[in-house]
DSSP file (Angstrom, degrees, kcal/mol; ACC not computed):
  #  RESIDUE AA STRUCTURE BP1 BP2  ACC     N-H-->O    O-->H-N    N-H-->O    O-->H-N    TCO  KAPPA ALPHA  PHI   PSI    X-CA   Y-CA   Z-CA
    1    1 A M              0   0    0      0, 0.0     2,-0.2     0, 0.0     0, 0.0   0.000 360.0 360.0 360.0 133.5  -34.0   -0.8  -16.3
    2    2 A Q        -     0   0    0      1,-0.1     2,-0.2     0, 0.0     0, 0.0  -0.502 360.0-115.9 -75.4 141.8  -33.4    1.7  -13.5
    3    3 A N        -     0   0    0     -2,-0.2     2,-0.2     1,-0.1    -1,-0.1  -0.549  27.6-121.2 -77.0 141.8  -30.4    4.0  -13.7
    4    4 A W        -     0   0    0     -2,-0.2     2,-0.3     1,-0.1    -1,-0.1  -0.534  30.1-104.1 -78.3 148.1  -27.7    3.6  -11.1
    5    5 A V        -     0   0    0     -2,-0.2     2,-0.5     1,-0.1    -1,-0.1  -0.555  35.1-120.5 -70.0 133.3  -26.8    6.5   -9.0
    6    6 A K        -     0   0    0     -2,-0.3     2,-0.3    -3,-0.0    -1,-0.1  -0.675  32.3-155.8 -78.8 122.6  -23.5    8.1  -10.1
    7    7 A L        -     0   0    0     -2,-0.5     2,-0.9     2,-0.0    -3,-0.0  -0.755  16.9-128.2-100.8 144.7  -21.1    7.9   -7.2
    8    8 A D        -     0   0    0     -2,-0.3    -2,-0.0     1,-0.1     0, 0.0  -0.830  26.2-178.5 -88.3 108.4  -18.1   10.2   -6.6
    9    9 A L        +     0   0    0     -2,-0.9    -1,-0.1   131,-0.1     3,-0.1  -0.036  23.0 149.4-100.3  31.2  -15.3    7.7   -6.1
   10   10 A T        -     0   0    0      1,-0.1    -2,-0.1    72,-0.0   131,-0.0  -0.502  56.8-108.5 -62.6 124.0  -12.7   10.3   -5.5
   11   11 A P        -     0   0    0      0, 0.0     2,-0.4     0, 0.0    -1,-0.1  -0.278  34.6-155.2 -59.3 137.3  -10.2    8.7   -3.1
   12   12 A S        -     0   0    0      1,-0.1    -3,-0.0    -3,-0.1     3,-0.0  -0.893  18.1-155.6-113.2 143.3  -10.4   10.0    0.4
   13   13 A K  S    S+     0   0    0     -2,-0.4     2,-0.9     1,-0.1    -1,-0.1   0.508  77.4  86.9 -91.5  -5.2   -7.5    9.9    2.9
   14   14 A D        +     0   0    0      1,-0.1     3,-0.2     2,-0.0    -1,-0.1  -0.817  38.2 154.0-101.8 101.4  -10.0   10.1    5.8
   15   15 A Y    >   +     0   0    0     -2,-0.9     3,-1.8     1,-0.1     6,-0.2   0.133  34.3 119.5-105.2  17.5  -11.2    6.7    6.7
   16   16 A S  T 3  S+     0   0    0      1,-0.3     8,-2.1     6,-0.2     9,-0.6   0.725  78.1  40.8 -63.2 -23.0  -12.0    7.7   10.3
   17   17 A H  T 3  S+     0   0    0     -3,-0.2    -1,-0.3     7,-0.2     2,-0.1   0.333  81.3 127.0-107.4   8.3  -15.7    6.9   10.1
   18   18 A C    <>  -     0   0    0     -3,-1.8     4,-1.9     1,-0.1    12,-0.3  -0.423  61.0-135.9 -61.6 135.2  -15.4    3.7    8.1
   19   19 A F  T  4 S+     0   0    0      1,-0.2    10,-2.8     2,-0.2    11,-0.6   0.890 100.8  41.6 -62.0 -38.6  -17.3    0.9    9.9
   20   20 A G  T  4 S+     0   0    0      8,-0.2    11,-2.9     9,-0.2    -1,-0.2   0.922 136.9   5.4 -76.5 -45.5  -14.5   -1.6    9.3
   21   21 A C  T  4 S+     0   0    0      9,-0.3     2,-0.2    -6,-0.2    -2,-0.2   0.482  89.0 124.3-122.0  -4.8  -11.3    0.5   10.0
   22   22 A G    ><  -     0   0    0     -4,-1.9     3,-0.6     1,-0.2     8,-0.3  -0.411  42.1-161.2 -70.0 127.1  -12.4    3.9   11.2
   23   23 A V  T 3  S+     0   0    0     -2,-0.2    -1,-0.2     1,-0.2    -6,-0.1   0.698  91.5  51.8 -77.6 -19.0  -11.0    4.9   14.6
   24   24 A S  T 3  S+     0   0    0     -8,-2.1    -1,-0.2    -9,-0.1    -7,-0.2   0.437  81.3 102.7 -97.1  -0.3  -13.7    7.5   15.1
   25   25 A N    X   -     0   0    0     -9,-0.6     3,-1.3    -3,-0.6    -8,-0.1  -0.743  59.2-158.7 -85.2 111.4  -16.6    5.2   14.4
   26   26 A P  T 3  S+     0   0    0      0, 0.0    -1,-0.2     0, 0.0    -9,-0.0   0.720  91.4  36.6 -65.9 -20.1  -18.0    4.5   17.9
   27   27 A I  T 3  S+     0   0    0     -3,-0.1    -2,-0.0    24,-0.0    -8,-0.0   0.316  98.5 108.4-111.6   8.0  -19.8    1.3   16.7
   28   28 A G  S <  S-     0   0    0     -3,-1.3    -8,-0.2    -6,-0.2    -9,-0.1  -0.188  77.6-115.0 -84.4 174.5  -17.2    0.1   14.2
   29   29 A L        -     0   0    0    -10,-2.8    -9,-0.2     2,-0.1    -8,-0.1   0.744  34.4-149.1 -78.6 -26.0  -14.7   -2.8   14.2
   30   30 A K        -     0   0    0    -11,-0.6    -9,-0.3   -12,-0.3     2,-0.2   0.859  23.6-176.5  57.8  39.6  -11.6   -0.4   14.3
   31   31 A L        -     0   0    0    -11,-2.9     2,-0.6   -12,-0.1    -1,-0.2  -0.504  12.7-158.0 -69.1 131.5   -9.5   -2.9   12.3
   32   32 A K        -     0   0    0     13,-0.4    13,-0.4    -2,-0.2     2,-0.3  -0.928  11.9-152.4-115.5 106.9   -5.9   -1.6   11.9
   33   33 A F        -     0   0    0     -2,-0.6     2,-0.3    11,-0.1    11,-0.2  -0.562   6.6-159.8 -86.3 141.8   -4.2   -3.3    9.0
   34   34 A Q  E     -A   43   0A   0      9,-2.7     9,-2.0    -2,-0.3     2,-0.5  -0.889  13.4-134.5-114.5 147.7   -0.5   -3.9    8.7
   35   35 A W  E     -A   42   0A   0     -2,-0.3     2,-0.8     7,-0.2     7,-0.2  -0.905   7.2-160.2-107.2 127.4    1.3   -4.6    5.4
   36   36 A E  E  >> -A   41   0A   0      5,-3.2     4,-1.6    -2,-0.5     5,-1.4  -0.863   8.5-173.8-104.4  95.9    3.9   -7.4    5.2
   37   37 A A  T  45S+     0   0    0     -2,-0.8    -1,-0.2     1,-0.2     5,-0.0   0.861  79.9  57.5 -61.0 -37.5    5.9   -6.3    2.1
   38   38 A Q  T  45S+     0   0    0      1,-0.2    -1,-0.2    -3,-0.1    -2,-0.0   0.889 120.8  26.7 -63.1 -40.2    7.9   -9.5    2.1
   39   39 A T  T  45S-     0   0    0     -3,-0.4    -1,-0.2     2,-0.1    -2,-0.2   0.481 102.3-128.2-100.2  -4.6    4.9  -11.8    1.8
   40   40 A Q  T  <5 +     0   0    0     -4,-1.6    68,-0.6     1,-0.2     2,-0.3   0.906  64.5 130.6  56.9  44.6    2.6   -9.2    0.1
   41   41 A T  E   < -AB  36 107A   0     -5,-1.4    -5,-3.2    66,-0.1     2,-0.4  -0.911  49.1-147.0-126.4 154.6   -0.1   -9.7    2.7
   42   42 A A  E     +AB  35 106A   0     64,-2.3    64,-2.6    -2,-0.3     2,-0.3  -0.937  24.1 174.6-115.0 143.3   -2.3   -7.5    4.9
   43   43 A H  E     -AB  34 105A   0     -9,-2.0    -9,-2.7    -2,-0.4     2,-0.3  -0.996  14.1-176.4-148.9 154.7   -3.4   -8.5    8.3
   44   44 A A  E     - B   0 104A   0     60,-1.8    60,-2.7    -2,-0.3     2,-0.4  -0.991  16.9-140.3-146.3 147.7   -5.2   -7.2   11.4
   45   45 A E  E     + B   0 103A   0    -13,-0.4   -13,-0.4    -2,-0.3     2,-0.3  -0.853  26.8 165.7-106.7 145.9   -6.0   -8.6   14.8
   46   46 A F  E     - B   0 102A   0     56,-2.4    56,-2.8    -2,-0.4   -16,-0.1  -0.990  30.5-149.2-156.5 154.9   -9.3   -8.1   16.6
   47   47 A T        -     0   0    0     -2,-0.3    54,-0.2    54,-0.2     2,-0.2  -0.923  27.5-142.1-124.1 101.8  -11.3   -9.5   19.5
   48   48 A P        -     0   0    0      0, 0.0    51,-2.8     0, 0.0    52,-0.2  -0.423  14.3-151.1 -71.1 136.2  -15.0   -9.1   18.8
   49   49 A G    >   -     0   0    0     49,-0.2     3,-1.9    -2,-0.2    51,-0.0  -0.382  35.8 -89.3 -95.8 179.2  -17.2   -8.2   21.7
   50   50 A E  G >  S+     0   0    0      1,-0.3     3,-1.4     2,-0.2     7,-0.1   0.653 116.4  76.4 -68.7 -14.5  -20.8   -9.1   22.4
   51   51 A D  G 3  S+     0   0    0      1,-0.3    -1,-0.3     8,-0.0     8,-0.0   0.706  98.5  47.7 -64.6 -17.7  -22.0   -6.0   20.5
   52   52 A F  G <  S+     0   0    0     -3,-1.9     8,-2.8   -23,-0.0    -1,-0.3   0.189  88.8 121.4-108.0  14.9  -21.2   -7.8   17.3
   53   53 A Q  B <   -F   59   0B   0     -3,-1.4     6,-0.3     6,-0.3     3,-0.1  -0.409  34.9-179.9 -83.5 156.6  -22.9  -11.1   18.1
   54   54 A G  S    S+     0   0    0      4,-2.6    -1,-0.2     1,-0.6     6,-0.2   0.545  78.2  27.5-106.6 -94.0  -25.6  -13.0   16.2
   55   55 A W  S >  S-     0   0    0      4,-0.2     3,-2.7     1,-0.2    -1,-0.6  -0.433 116.6 -75.2 -64.8 148.4  -26.4  -16.2   18.0
   56   56 A D  T 3  S+     0   0    0      1,-0.3    -1,-0.2    -3,-0.1     3,-0.1  -0.223 119.7   5.7 -51.8 119.7  -25.7  -15.8   21.7
   57   57 A G  T 3  S+     0   0    0      1,-0.2    41,-2.6    -3,-0.1     2,-0.4   0.434 113.3  96.0  88.7   0.2  -21.9  -16.0   22.2
   58   58 A Y  B <  S-G   97   0C   0     -3,-2.7    -4,-2.6    39,-0.3    -1,-0.2  -0.953  78.1-104.6-129.7 145.5  -21.0  -16.0   18.5
   59   59 A L  B     -F   53   0B   0     37,-3.5    37,-0.4    -2,-0.4    -6,-0.3  -0.363  42.5-107.0 -63.4 137.7  -20.0  -13.4   16.0
   60   60 A H    >>  -     0   0    0     -8,-2.8     4,-1.9    -6,-0.2     3,-0.7  -0.447  23.9-127.6 -64.8 137.5  -22.7  -12.3   13.5
   61   61 A G  H 3> S+     0   0    0      1,-0.3     4,-2.4     2,-0.2     5,-0.1   0.815 108.4  57.4 -59.6 -32.3  -22.0  -13.7   10.1
   62   62 A G  H 3> S+     0   0    0      2,-0.2     4,-2.0     1,-0.2    -1,-0.3   0.846 106.0  49.4 -67.3 -33.8  -22.3  -10.2    8.5
   63   63 A I  H <> S+     0   0    0     -3,-0.7     4,-2.4     2,-0.2    -2,-0.2   0.881 109.0  52.5 -72.1 -38.5  -19.6   -8.9   10.8
   64   64 A T  H  X S+     0   0    0     -4,-1.9     4,-2.0     1,-0.2    -2,-0.2   0.945 111.4  47.0 -57.9 -48.1  -17.4  -11.8    9.8
   65   65 A A  H  X S+     0   0    0     -4,-2.4     4,-2.8     1,-0.2    -2,-0.2   0.880 109.3  54.7 -62.2 -38.7  -18.0  -10.9    6.2
   66   66 A C  H  X S+     0   0    0     -4,-2.0     4,-2.7     2,-0.2    -1,-0.2   0.922 107.1  49.4 -61.7 -45.0  -17.3   -7.3    6.9
   67   67 A A  H  X S+     0   0    0     -4,-2.4     4,-1.8     2,-0.2    -1,-0.2   0.905 113.8  46.1 -61.9 -41.9  -13.9   -8.1    8.5
   68   68 A L  H  X S+     0   0    0     -4,-2.0     4,-2.0     2,-0.2    -2,-0.2   0.911 112.8  50.0 -66.4 -42.9  -12.9  -10.2    5.4
   69   69 A D  H  X S+     0   0    0     -4,-2.8     4,-1.9     1,-0.2    -2,-0.2   0.907 108.9  52.5 -61.8 -43.1  -14.2   -7.6    3.0
   70   70 A E  H  X S+     0   0    0     -4,-2.7     4,-2.4     1,-0.2    -1,-0.2   0.908 109.0  50.0 -60.5 -43.0  -12.2   -4.9    4.8
   71   71 A A  H  X S+     0   0    0     -4,-1.8     4,-2.3     1,-0.2    -1,-0.2   0.904 109.1  51.4 -62.4 -41.3   -9.0   -7.0    4.5
   72   72 A M  H  X S+     0   0    0     -4,-2.0     4,-1.0     1,-0.2    -1,-0.2   0.824 111.4  47.6 -70.4 -30.3   -9.5   -7.6    0.8
   73   73 A G  H  X S+     0   0    0     -4,-1.9     4,-1.8     2,-0.2    -1,-0.2   0.902 112.0  50.0 -71.4 -41.9   -9.9   -3.8    0.2
   74   74 A W  H  X S+     0   0    0     -4,-2.4     4,-3.1     1,-0.2     5,-0.2   0.868 103.8  57.2 -67.4 -37.0   -6.9   -3.0    2.2
   75   75 A V  H  X S+     0   0    0     -4,-2.3     4,-1.3     1,-0.2    -1,-0.2   0.899 109.2  47.2 -63.3 -37.0   -4.6   -5.4    0.5
   76   76 A A  H  <>S+     0   0    0     -4,-1.0     5,-2.2     2,-0.2    -1,-0.2   0.882 112.0  50.3 -69.2 -37.4   -5.4   -3.8   -2.8
   77   77 A M  H ><5S+     0   0    0     -4,-1.8     3,-1.8     1,-0.2    -2,-0.2   0.922 108.0  51.9 -66.4 -42.6   -4.8   -0.3   -1.3
   78   78 A F  H 3<5S+     0   0    0     -4,-3.1    70,-3.4     1,-0.3    -1,-0.2   0.844 105.2  57.5 -60.4 -31.4   -1.4   -1.4    0.1
   79   79 A A  T 3<5S-     0   0    0     -4,-1.3    -1,-0.3    68,-0.2    -2,-0.2   0.511 131.0 -95.5 -77.7  -4.1   -0.6   -2.6   -3.4
   80   80 A G  T < 5S+     0   0    0     -3,-1.8    63,-2.4    66,-0.3     2,-0.4   0.608  84.6 118.1 106.9  14.3   -1.2    0.9   -4.6
   81   81 A Y  E   < -C  142   0A   0     -5,-2.2     2,-0.4    61,-0.3    -1,-0.3  -0.936  54.7-142.6-121.2 135.3   -4.8    0.9   -5.9
   82   82 A N  E     +C  141   0A   0     59,-3.1    58,-2.7    -2,-0.4    59,-1.4  -0.797  45.3 163.2 -83.0 135.6   -8.0    2.7   -4.8
   83   83 A N  E     -C  139   0A   0     -2,-0.4     2,-0.3    56,-0.3    56,-0.2  -0.948  36.6-148.5-152.6 163.7  -10.7    0.1   -5.2
   84   84 A V  E     -C  138   0A   0     54,-1.8    54,-3.2    -2,-0.3     2,-0.4  -0.973  39.7 -98.7-134.5 151.9  -14.2   -1.0   -4.4
   85   85 A T  E     +C  137   0A   0     -2,-0.3    52,-0.2    52,-0.2     3,-0.1  -0.569  37.3 174.2 -73.6 124.2  -15.6   -4.5   -3.9
   86   86 A A  E    S+     0   0A   0     50,-2.9     2,-0.3    -2,-0.4    51,-0.2   0.770  70.1   1.6 -96.5 -35.2  -17.3   -5.7   -7.1
   87   87 A R  E     -C  136   0A   0     49,-1.6    49,-2.4     2,-0.0    -1,-0.4  -0.990  63.5-177.7-153.9 146.4  -17.9   -9.3   -6.0
   88   88 A M  E     -C  135   0A   0     -2,-0.3     2,-0.4    47,-0.2    47,-0.2  -0.994   7.3-168.1-149.3 140.3  -17.3  -11.3   -2.8
   89   89 A Q  E     -C  134   0A   0     45,-2.7    45,-2.1    -2,-0.3     2,-0.4  -0.999  10.0-163.9-131.0 131.7  -17.8  -14.9   -1.8
   90   90 A V  E     -C  133   0A   0     -2,-0.4     2,-0.5    43,-0.2    43,-0.2  -0.926   7.9-162.3-117.3 138.1  -17.6  -16.1    1.8
   91   91 A R  E     -C  132   0A   0     41,-3.3    41,-2.1    -2,-0.4     2,-0.7  -0.973  11.3-153.9-117.0 115.9  -17.2  -19.6    3.1
   92   92 A Y  E     +C  131   0A   0     -2,-0.5    39,-0.2    39,-0.2     3,-0.1  -0.799  15.5 177.5 -89.3 118.3  -18.1  -20.0    6.8
   93   93 A R        -     0   0    0     37,-2.3     2,-0.3    -2,-0.7    38,-0.2   0.841  65.3 -12.7 -90.4 -38.0  -16.2  -23.0    8.2
   94   94 A Q  S    S-     0   0    0     36,-1.8    -1,-0.3     0, 0.0     2,-0.0  -0.982  82.1 -81.1-158.4 159.8  -17.3  -22.7   11.8
   95   95 A M        -     0   0    0     -2,-0.3   -35,-0.1    -3,-0.1    36,-0.0  -0.360  43.3-126.5 -66.9 146.3  -19.1  -20.3   14.2
   96   96 A V        -     0   0    0    -37,-0.4   -37,-3.5    34,-0.0    -1,-0.1  -0.841  20.6-136.0-100.7 108.6  -16.8  -17.6   15.6
   97   97 A P  B >   -G   58   0C   0      0, 0.0     3,-0.9     0, 0.0   -39,-0.3  -0.381  21.1-118.3 -64.6 138.3  -16.9  -17.4   19.4
   98   98 A I  T 3  S+     0   0    0    -41,-2.6   -49,-0.2     1,-0.2     3,-0.1  -0.441  92.9  31.6 -70.5 146.9  -17.1  -13.9   20.9
   99   99 A G  T 3  S+     0   0    0    -51,-2.8     2,-0.2     1,-0.3    -1,-0.2   0.337  90.0 112.0  90.0  -7.5  -14.3  -12.7   23.1
  100  100 A K  S <  S-     0   0    0     -3,-0.9     2,-0.4   -52,-0.2    -1,-0.3  -0.631  71.0-110.6 -93.7 158.3  -11.4  -14.7   21.4
  101  101 A S        -     0   0    0     -2,-0.2    24,-0.6   -54,-0.2     2,-0.3  -0.739  39.6-179.3 -90.8 135.7   -8.6  -13.0   19.5
  102  102 A Y  E     -BD  46 124A   0    -56,-2.8   -56,-2.4    -2,-0.4     2,-0.4  -0.897  19.9-144.2-131.3 159.1   -8.6  -13.5   15.7
  103  103 A T  E     -BD  45 123A   0     20,-3.0    20,-2.5    -2,-0.3     2,-0.5  -0.993   6.5-157.0-123.2 133.1   -6.4  -12.5   12.8
  104  104 A V  E     -BD  44 122A   0    -60,-2.7   -60,-1.8    -2,-0.4     2,-0.4  -0.955  18.6-175.6-108.1 126.4   -7.8  -11.6    9.4
  105  105 A T  E     -BD  43 121A   0     16,-2.4    16,-2.4    -2,-0.5     2,-0.3  -0.944   3.2-178.5-126.3 141.4   -5.2  -12.1    6.6
  106  106 A C  E     +BD  42 120A   0    -64,-2.6   -64,-2.3    -2,-0.4     2,-0.3  -0.985   7.3 179.9-142.8 150.6   -5.4  -11.3    2.9
  107  107 A S  E     -BD  41 119A   0     12,-2.2    12,-2.3    -2,-0.3     2,-0.5  -0.958  34.0-106.5-142.0 161.8   -3.3  -11.5   -0.2
  108  108 A I  E     - D   0 118A   0    -68,-0.6    10,-0.3    -2,-0.3     3,-0.1  -0.773  27.7-178.2 -88.5 131.9   -3.8  -10.7   -3.9
  109  109 A T  E     +     0   0A   0      8,-2.7     2,-0.3    -2,-0.5     9,-0.2   0.666  67.5   5.6-103.0 -22.0   -4.2  -13.7   -6.1
  110  110 A R  E     - D   0 117A   0      7,-1.5     7,-3.1     2,-0.0     2,-0.4  -0.950  58.5-156.9-163.0 140.4   -4.4  -12.1   -9.5
  111  111 A K  E     + D   0 116A   0     -2,-0.3     2,-0.2     5,-0.2     5,-0.2  -0.975  15.3 167.9-122.5 136.3   -4.1   -8.6  -11.0
  112  112 A A        -     0   0    0      3,-2.8    -2,-0.0    -2,-0.4     5,-0.0  -0.705  54.0 -83.8-127.1-175.8   -5.6   -7.3  -14.3
  113  113 A K  S    S+     0   0    0     -2,-0.2     3,-0.0     1,-0.2    -1,-0.0   0.930 122.4   6.0 -60.0 -48.8   -5.8   -3.8  -15.6
  114  114 A R  S    S+     0   0    0      1,-0.1    25,-3.2    24,-0.0     2,-0.4   0.402 123.8  65.3-116.7  -0.5   -9.1   -2.8  -13.7
  115  115 A L  E     - E   0 138A   0     23,-0.2    -3,-2.8   -32,-0.0     2,-0.4  -0.968  52.6-169.6-129.5 142.2   -9.7   -5.9  -11.5
  116  116 A I  E     -DE 111 137A   0     21,-2.2    21,-3.6    -2,-0.4     2,-0.4  -0.998  12.8-150.6-127.9 128.0   -7.8   -7.4   -8.6
  117  117 A E  E     -DE 110 136A   0     -7,-3.1    -8,-2.7    -2,-0.4    -7,-1.5  -0.823  21.1-178.8 -98.8 138.8   -8.7  -10.8   -7.2
  118  118 A T  E     -DE 108 135A   0     17,-2.3    17,-1.8    -2,-0.4     2,-0.3  -0.869  18.9-153.6-133.2 163.2   -8.0  -11.4   -3.5
  119  119 A A  E     -DE 107 134A   0    -12,-2.3   -12,-2.2    -2,-0.3     2,-0.3  -0.996  15.5-175.2-139.7 136.5   -8.3  -14.1   -0.9
  120  120 A A  E     -DE 106 133A   0     13,-2.7    13,-2.5    -2,-0.3     2,-0.4  -0.933   7.8-161.6-133.6 155.0   -8.7  -13.7    2.9
  121  121 A V  E     -DE 105 132A   0    -16,-2.4   -16,-2.4    -2,-0.3     2,-0.6  -0.997  10.0-152.4-137.1 138.3   -8.9  -15.9    5.9
  122  122 A L  E     +DE 104 131A   0      9,-3.1     8,-3.0    -2,-0.4     9,-1.4  -0.966  35.0 157.7-108.5 118.9  -10.2  -15.4    9.5
  123  123 A A  E     -DE 103 129A   0    -20,-2.5   -20,-3.0    -2,-0.6     6,-0.2  -0.927  36.9-119.7-139.3 160.1   -8.3  -17.6   11.9
  124  124 A D  E >   -D  102   0A   0      4,-1.9     3,-1.9    -2,-0.3   -22,-0.2  -0.374  45.5 -91.2 -90.7 179.1   -7.4  -17.8   15.6
  125  125 A K  T 3  S+     0   0    0    -24,-0.6   -23,-0.1     1,-0.3    -1,-0.1   0.691 125.5  59.1 -67.1 -18.0   -3.9  -17.8   17.1
  126  126 A D  T 3  S-     0   0    0      2,-0.1    -1,-0.3     0, 0.0     3,-0.1   0.447 120.6-106.5 -88.2  -0.2   -3.8  -21.6   16.9
  127  127 A G    <   +     0   0    0     -3,-1.9     2,-0.4     1,-0.3    -2,-0.1   0.514  67.6 150.7  89.4   5.0   -4.4  -21.5   13.2
  128  128 A N        -     0   0    0      1,-0.1    -4,-1.9     2,-0.0     2,-0.5  -0.596  41.3-137.1 -71.9 125.6   -8.0  -22.7   13.2
  129  129 A I  E     + E   0 123A   0     -2,-0.4    -6,-0.2    -6,-0.2     3,-0.1  -0.736  28.2 172.9 -90.0 127.5   -9.8  -21.2   10.2
  130  130 A Y  E     -     0   0A   0     -8,-3.0   -37,-2.3    -2,-0.5   -36,-1.8   0.741  67.2  -4.1-102.3 -32.9  -13.3  -19.9   10.9
  131  131 A A  E     -CE  92 122A   0     -9,-1.4    -9,-3.1   -39,-0.2    -1,-0.4  -0.987  56.4-167.5-158.0 154.6  -14.1  -18.2    7.6
  132  132 A E  E     -CE  91 121A   0    -41,-2.1   -41,-3.3    -2,-0.3     2,-0.3  -0.981   9.7-174.0-143.6 155.3  -12.5  -17.5    4.3
  133  133 A A  E     -CE  90 120A   0    -13,-2.5   -13,-2.7    -2,-0.3     2,-0.3  -0.972  14.4-155.0-147.6 158.8  -13.4  -15.3    1.3
  134  134 A T  E     +CE  89 119A   0    -45,-2.1   -45,-2.7    -2,-0.3     2,-0.3  -0.950  20.6 179.5-128.9 154.1  -12.5  -14.4   -2.2
  135  135 A S  E     -CE  88 118A   0    -17,-1.8   -17,-2.3    -2,-0.3     2,-0.5  -0.982  29.0-135.6-149.2 161.8  -13.3  -11.1   -3.9
  136  136 A T  E     -CE  87 117A   0    -49,-2.4   -50,-2.9    -2,-0.3   -49,-1.6  -0.995  26.1-157.5-115.1 121.7  -12.9   -9.1   -7.1
  137  137 A Q  E     -CE  85 116A   0    -21,-3.6   -21,-2.2    -2,-0.5     2,-0.5  -0.868  10.4-137.8-101.1 130.4  -11.9   -5.5   -6.4
  138  138 A F  E     -CE  84 115A   0    -54,-3.2   -54,-1.8    -2,-0.5     2,-0.6  -0.780  21.2-128.5 -87.5 125.5  -12.7   -2.9   -9.1
  139  139 A V  E     +C   83   0A   0    -25,-3.2   -56,-0.3    -2,-0.5     3,-0.1  -0.645  27.3 178.9 -79.1 118.4   -9.8   -0.5   -9.5
  140  140 A V  E     -     0   0A   0    -58,-2.7     2,-0.3    -2,-0.6   -57,-0.2   0.792  62.6 -54.6 -85.7 -33.9  -11.0    3.1   -9.3
  141  141 A G  E     -C   82   0A   0    -59,-1.4   -59,-3.1  -131,-0.0    -1,-0.4  -0.970  65.7 -63.7 174.3-179.7   -7.5    4.5   -9.7
  142  142 A L  E     -C   81   0A   0     -2,-0.3   -61,-0.3   -61,-0.2     2,-0.2  -0.666  50.8-113.8 -89.3 144.9   -3.9    4.5   -8.4
  143  143 A R    >   -     0   0    0    -63,-2.4     3,-0.8    -2,-0.3    -1,-0.1  -0.531  17.2-129.3 -75.2 142.7   -3.2    5.8   -4.9
  144  144 A E  T 3  S+     0   0    0      1,-0.2    -1,-0.1    -2,-0.2    -2,-0.0   0.869 110.6  52.0 -58.0 -37.5   -1.1    8.9   -4.6
  145  145 A E  T 3  S-     0   0    0      1,-0.2    -1,-0.2    -3,-0.0    -2,-0.0   0.696 102.0-148.4 -74.5 -18.4    1.2    7.2   -2.2
  146  146 A G    <   -     0   0    0     -3,-0.8   -66,-0.3   -66,-0.2    -1,-0.2  -0.237  45.5 -20.7  75.6-172.7    1.7    4.3   -4.6
  147  147 A P        -     0   0    0      0, 0.0     2,-0.3     0, 0.0   -68,-0.2  -0.328  69.1-114.9 -68.1 150.0    2.4    0.7   -3.4
  148  148 A Q              0   0    0    -70,-3.4    -2,-0.0     1,-0.1   -70,-0.0  -0.678 360.0 360.0 -81.6 136.9    3.7    0.1    0.1
  149  149 A E              0   0    0     -2,-0.3    -1,-0.1  -114,-0.0   -70,-0.0   0.401 360.0 360.0-104.3 360.0    7.2   -1.4    0.2
């Protein structure tokens, strides 16, 4: 069995080059997540352009998965945990047209000592669901800032 590379998972406060949320990544999605403390959900809006398409006029499925994965990581961070995705499952309900505005929303469904389960949905403003996902996030440690209130 091959040995895994040991990664330094020291939490960083600089996410500027993250493909999903980094504001300095010229080819990234630049998702900006907001925390709704009352409902314990994270959400971001985005309008994908043709640079992210797969089939002509439709969002690439990998980019759809990336947006959902990003949401599931952020909801755990807002809850006060540094984390990495351990497992993720995506259900594509329909193709995502390019140029429309969408919201990706996520919540925590279960917490354990080192694992957090999440669920996310990608929908348009009319409530039509295009994709949904679940994940297990591995807790690396607690965030210095703690949970968002």
